[in-house]
N, C-alpha and C positions, 0 to 999 in steps of 0.2 A: 504494500500500500504506500502510495506517495501522494502527499498533498502539494499542489503547485499553486503558489500565489504570486501574481504579477503586479508590480507597481510601476507605472510609467510617470516620469517627471520630466517633461520636455523631451529631450533626446536621450534620456537616461532610463534604462529598464533594469529593475531589480526583480530577480526571480528568487523567491524564498521556497526552499524545498524542505519538506518534513516527512521522514519515513525512509523507505528503501528505494534506491535507484538501481533497478536490476533489469533483467531481460523482459519482465512483465510490464514495467512502468516506463522504461526508456523510450519506447515509441511515442507515447503520449507527450513526454517532455520534448522530444525532438520536434514533434508536430507543432506544439505551442511556441517553441522558440522560433522555428522557421516562419511561423505566421506573424510573429511580433517584431522582427528585426528591421523592417522598413523604417528608415529615418532615424534609427538608433545609432548613436556614436559611443555610448558607454553601456556595457552589459555587465551586471553584477549578479553572481549567484551567491546567495546567502544560504550556506549549508550547515548552519550551526545546529539544526535539529535533524540532520540527515544521519541515519544510523549506519548505512551500508551503501557501498557503490560497487557494482560489478563491472566487468569488461564492457558490457553494453552501455552502462552509464558513462564510463570513461570515454567511449566512442562519441556519445552525444556532446560531452564537454569539448572534445577535440574538434568535432565538426563545427561547434559554436565558435571556438577560438579561431578556426580557419576563416569563418565568415566574418568575424569581427576584425581580423587582421586587415581586411579590405575596406572597412568603413569606420574603424575606431578602436576601442580597447575593451578587454574583458578581464574581470577579476573574479576569483573564487574566494569567498570570505568565510572565516570562522569554522574551518573544518574541525570535527572532533578528532581526538587522538587516533581512533581506529581508522577513520577515513584518511587522515594525514599519513598514517603508516602505509596505506594502500597507494597513495600518491607517490611516496618515497620508493617503495618496492618496484613500482611499475615505471618509474622515471618521469611521471607526470609532474613532479615537483619542479623539474627543469623546463617543462613545456608551458605550464600554466603560471599565471601570476596569482599567487596564493597569499592571502593576508589573514593573520590570526585575529 
C-alpha cells in the first residue's frame, strides 16, 4: 500500500509518499509523476514515511530524475535509515540528490 500526495506550488511539485514503493505500487506512482511534470522545474519526493523501496520503485525514481535533468532539478528528502541503506547498497546515493 502506498499513499501518494501531491502538492504543487508554482513550478515546484512535492510528492509525499507513505507506505511501500514496490512492484505493486510503482506503476501508479510513475503514472502520477508523468502526468504532473509539465511546467515543473523542481520535483521533491518526501519519503520520510516510506517504509520500503524495491527495484521497481528505484526505477521510477531514476526515470523521474532523467526527466527532471531536462527541465530542472529533483531531490529525494528525509529517507528512513532502511531506505537510505537501500540507496547506498544499490549506488542510488551517487545518482540521486538525497537530503536528510
